C-alpha positions in Angstrom: 73.7 -68.0 -71.0 71.2 -68.7 -73.9 70.9 -73.0 -73.5 70.6 -71.9 -70.0 68.2 -69.4 -70.9 66.2 -72.3 -73.1 66.5 -74.7 -70.7 64.9 -73.3 -68.0 61.9 -71.9 -70.0 61.0 -75.6 -70.6 61.6 -76.4 -67.3 59.1 -73.6 -66.5 56.7 -75.1 -69.2 57.1 -78.5 -67.1 56.1 -76.8 -63.8 53.3 -75.0 -65.3 51.9 -78.4 -66.1 52.7 -80.2 -63.2 51.1 -77.2 -61.1 47.6 -77.5 -63.1 47.5 -81.3 -63.0 48.4 -82.1 -59.7 50.1 -79.4 -57.2 47.6 -76.2 -57.6 49.9 -73.5 -56.0 48.7 -70.4 -56.9 52.5 -68.7 -57.2 53.0 -71.2 -59.5 50.6 -69.9 -62.1 52.9 -67.4 -64.0 55.4 -70.5 -64.6 54.1 -70.6 -68.3 54.3 -67.4 -69.3 58.4 -66.5 -67.4 58.9 -69.8 -69.7 57.6 -67.9 -72.7 59.6 -65.2 -71.2 63.2 -67.0 -70.8 62.8 -68.4 -74.0 62.5 -65.4 -76.1 65.2 -63.9 -74.1 67.5 -66.8 -74.7 67.0 -67.2 -78.4 67.1 -63.1 -79.0 69.9 -63.2 -77.3 71.5 -66.1 -79.3 70.5 -64.4 -82.4 71.8 -60.7 -81.4 75.4 -62.9 -80.6 75.3 -64.8 -84.2 74.3 -61.6 -85.8 76.5 -61.1 -89.0 76.7 -59.2 -92.0 75.4 -61.6 -94.4 71.5 -61.8 -92.9 68.8 -63.5 -95.1 66.3 -60.9 -94.5 64.0 -63.3 -96.5 64.5 -66.0 -93.7 64.1 -63.0 -90.8 60.8 -61.8 -92.5 59.4 -65.7 -92.4 61.0 -66.2 -89.1 58.0 -63.3 -87.7 55.6 -65.1 -89.7 55.7 -68.0 -88.2 56.3 -66.7 -84.7 52.9 -64.1 -85.5 51.2 -67.4 -86.4 52.9 -69.3 -82.8 51.6 -66.2 -81.0 48.3 -66.5 -82.6 48.0 -70.7 -82.0 48.7 -70.6 -78.0 46.8 -67.3 -77.0 44.2 -66.3 -79.7 43.0 -69.3 -81.2 41.8 -70.8 -77.6 39.9 -69.1 -75.1 42.5 -67.2 -72.8 40.6 -67.2 -69.5 39.7 -70.9 -69.6 43.1 -72.3 -71.1 45.6 -69.9 -68.7 43.6 -69.1 -66.2 41.0 -71.4 -64.4 42.0 -74.8 -63.1 38.6 -76.6 -63.8 38.5 -79.4 -66.4 37.4 -78.3 -69.8 36.1 -80.0 -73.1 38.9 -79.9 -75.6 39.5 -77.1 -78.7 38.6 -79.2 -81.7 38.3 -76.4 -84.2 40.5 -74.2 -86.2 44.1 -74.6 -86.5 43.2 -77.7 -83.6 41.3 -79.5 -85.8 44.9 -79.8 -88.0 46.8 -81.7 -85.2 46.7 -82.0 -81.2 49.9 -79.5 -81.3 50.2 -77.0 -84.1 52.4 -75.0 -82.2 55.0 -77.2 -82.7 55.2 -76.2 -85.9 55.0 -72.4 -85.8 58.2 -72.7 -83.1 59.6 -75.2 -85.2 59.5 -72.7 -88.5 60.6 -69.8 -86.4 63.5 -71.2 -84.8 64.4 -72.8 -88.0 64.1 -69.7 -90.0 66.1 -67.6 -87.4 69.2 -69.9 -87.6 68.6 -69.8 -91.6 69.0 -66.3 -91.4 72.0 -65.8 -90.0 73.4 -69.2 -91.0 75.2 -69.8 -87.9 75.9 -73.6 -86.1 75.5 -71.5 -82.8 71.7 -70.4 -84.1 71.4 -74.0 -85.5 72.4 -75.5 -82.1 69.7 -73.5 -80.3 67.3 -74.4 -83.3 67.8 -77.8 -82.3 67.8 -77.1 -78.6 64.2 -75.5 -78.6 63.2 -77.9 -81.0 63.8 -80.9 -79.0 62.7 -79.2 -75.8 59.1 -78.4 -77.5 58.9 -82.0 -78.6 59.4 -83.2 -75.1 56.8 -80.8 -73.8 54.0 -81.4 -76.2 54.9 -85.4 -75.8 54.5 -84.9 -71.8 51.3 -82.5 -72.6 49.7 -85.5 -74.7 50.4 -88.5 -72.4 50.3 -86.8 -69.1 48.8 -83.1 -68.5 46.1 -83.1 -71.1 44.5 -86.3 -70.2 43.9 -84.9 -66.8 43.0 -81.9 -67.8 40.5 -82.3 -70.6 37.6 -84.7 -69.8 37.3 -85.3 -73.3 40.8 -86.1 -74.6 41.3 -89.6 -75.5 38.6 -89.2 -77.7 39.9 -85.8 -79.5 43.6 -88.1 -79.6 41.6 -90.9 -81.5 40.3 -88.1 -84.1 43.3 -85.4 -84.7 46.4 -86.8 -85.1 49.2 -85.3 -83.0 51.5 -83.8 -85.2 51.5 -84.4 -88.9 48.2 -83.8 -90.0 46.7 -85.0 -92.5 43.4 -84.6 -95.5 40.7 -85.5 -92.9 42.1 -82.9 -90.6 42.9 -80.9 -92.9 39.4 -80.8 -94.4 38.1 -80.3 -90.7 40.3 -77.2 -89.7 38.7 -75.8 -93.3 35.1 -76.3 -92.4 35.1 -74.9 -89.2 37.0 -71.9 -89.8 34.2 -71.0 -92.1 
């Protein structure tokens, strides 16, 4: 059930993006949030079934920190209504964590899923973590090459200025400068 929910979550993410760039169907607007719910339920289900007496609470605490950072990156580092409600073409956010790399949420979800797997140290959770990270990589690759160039009028310029995933000294400096 957990694998199915996670795959379904990423399908909903792709549907949401497709709707944003071409379909523009009102009833598909909640697909992103439904995908988030399916992802959380799928990972939680897997985690509960992987729970054992040798849980590393340090790894679990680190996973929760990454989860909090993911929530920040997705829902608070960007203007909520412009990002998730309005359908008009906007300019890309080039400040804060979005000056580090174009998809900083990738690292937060990767850290969260990896440390959840490390906290229970089961093959099942490592496979769940792998599935989540592969699905997330495919999704952000699609966003980077299909969705965002259609949504943001300055995305091609942003791609030249900010690295895809691996941040560098220039992007770290720009991130720090924009937080001041």
